[in-house]
N, C-alpha and C positions, 0 to 999 in steps of 0.2 A: 086666261090664268087669274087665279082672283088675286086681289087688291086687300091691301088691308090689314092685315097679318090674319091670324088663328080665329080671330071674331066671327070671320065672314067663311069661313069652315064650317060644317056640320060634325058633329063628334066621331060619326066612323070613318068621315074624312081624315081626321087627323089620328086615330089609330092606325088608318094605312098609312099617314107619312111614318107615324113611328114603328113601322115594323120594316119600312124603307130603309131609314137610317141605321136600324139596329141590322142589316144586310138581308131582310127577308127579301131579295131577288133571288137567290140564289141557295136559302135554307132556311130551314123553319125556326122559328122566333117565340119563345116561353112569352105564357102569357103576362109573368110577372115580369119580364124585365118590360115588354109594350107599355105597361100601367106606369111604370116610372118614366120611362121616355114620353109620355102620352102627358103627363102629368107638368113634365118639365117643359113640352110646348105649349101647352095650354093650362097653365097653373091653378086651380080650383076648379078648372072642368070635372074632376074626376075625383073630388075628393068628396067626405061624409061633410053634408050643411053644419054639422054640430063639430066634427073636428076636421076643422078644416086644413090641418096638419097631417092628416092621413087619407090615402088612398082608398075609395071605395074599389076594390076589385070586381065586384057585381059588374057595376057599372062602366068597367072598363070590357069585361066580358060581352055584355050585350050589344055593345057598339062593335066588339069582332064581327059577334053574330050576323049582324044588320050587314055589314063591310062584305058578309060571305055572302048575301042576299042577292037575288038579280036584280031586285026593285033598286038597290040601292048602287049597284054598278058592278058587281061580283067580281070587287078587288081583291078579296083575299081565297084562300081555300087552305083548309087544315080544323084542327080542331083543338080544344085545351090540351087535351092528353097528347095529342102529335105536337102543336104548337102551328106557327101561322108563315102562311106561305101568299107572296103576291101572284096574282094572275097578270098576265100580261095585260090587261086593264086597267090593275090597279099599279103595274108598275107606270105605265105614261102617265096615269094619274097623279103621281106624285112624282116624278122628274117635271109634270109640266106646273106643278103647284108648289115647288121648293121655295120658291122667290118670297112665299107666302109666309113663311116661318123666318126671315131673315137675312140670308144667303141667296146667293144668285150663285153659288158655285157649293152648294152641300152636296150634289152629285160627286162632284169631285172630293171635295174635300171627305166623303164618310169614308174613301179607298184608303186603306194602309197599304203601304209599300208592299206588302205581302199579295193580300185582294190587287193590286196592280200587274207585278208577276204573273199569278195565276192565270189573267184574264189575257196575257200578253202570251203564255205558254199554251193556253186552249185555242185560240187567234191561229196561229201557226200552228195546231196540229189540225184545225177545222181546213184551214187552206191547203192542207197537204192529203188530206180524206179522200177515197176512189169519190165520195159522194161528190164534193165540189167540183173535182176535175169533170166528174161526168156530169154535171149540171152546165159548170160555163160551157162543156164544148157542145150538148145538145139538149139542154135542157131539163124538165123534170121528170118529162117522158124517159128520158135516158139515163134515169137514176134507178138501179133495182132496189126492191126491198129492203135485203139483207144490208147494201150498203149506206142506206138511209138510215136505217136503224143504229150501225155504228155509228154514224156522226153522231148522235144522242150519247154513245155506250150505251146502248140498249142491248137484250137479248133474251132472249125465252124466258129466263130466272128472274128479270127486272120486271115484277110486276107492280099493280096498285099504286100507291101512292109514294114510292120509289120512283117507278116509271113517269108517274105526272112529274115529280121533282125534277127528274131529269131533261124533262121538256121544257117548262118551263123555266130553269135554269138559263137555258142558250138562248131563249126566245128574249129572256129580260136582260141577258149579258150583253146583247148583242144590235137590240133592235132599232139602235142609234146609230148601228157600223153602216158604212155607205157602202162595203164589199160583200157584208155577210146577213144583212139583214132580211133583202130579199129571200137568200139561199134557208137561211134557217124556217122560216117561215114557210116554205113551199115545201119544206122538206118535212117540217113536224105536220103539216095537211095531209104529206102523203103517209107518213106512219099511222098519224090517226084514223086515215080512210083504211088502211090496212089493217088494223084493229078491227074496223065495223065488219072488215070483211070475213075476214077470221071467225068474228063470234056468229057469225049467222048458219 
């Protein structure tokens, strides 16, 4: 974990934290919103040199693309048109480094009552799915492809970025859940392996 506040974080790490704080582990976040939040986290880092009260959006965009780069950790997926979403690596990084921006409880504080209710509802749904029940009784091999996809609310009409978003959403949401984390990760691998097989 980094210590000493945002001065110890690289700019692409700060924008990753901004995405996280704006709910980017479950939905795409717009570049402009990220720019404002990043400037709140690290005042002056993303402003013009001459006009320090104004955010330089181009600087923020460059750092977002950096955060998408494999060499920088592959923290984000997305684009300026679609918005930005945390990968599993990005979500893990943000949770581990939340204390660097002033609060040990940011992961909890950022959730509204509505967010918490949706998470509880989703958790209840997942625990009652055929995929979860099959996994618990017979492991990953016992889970049918269709049930694994239904676990993530996927079907043949959910394609591209929407499909990726649905996978990442549950991975990010339950990666620290003692009962669901392993199940979600293994079912995600099964779904992706099925996709690769179907493409061949």
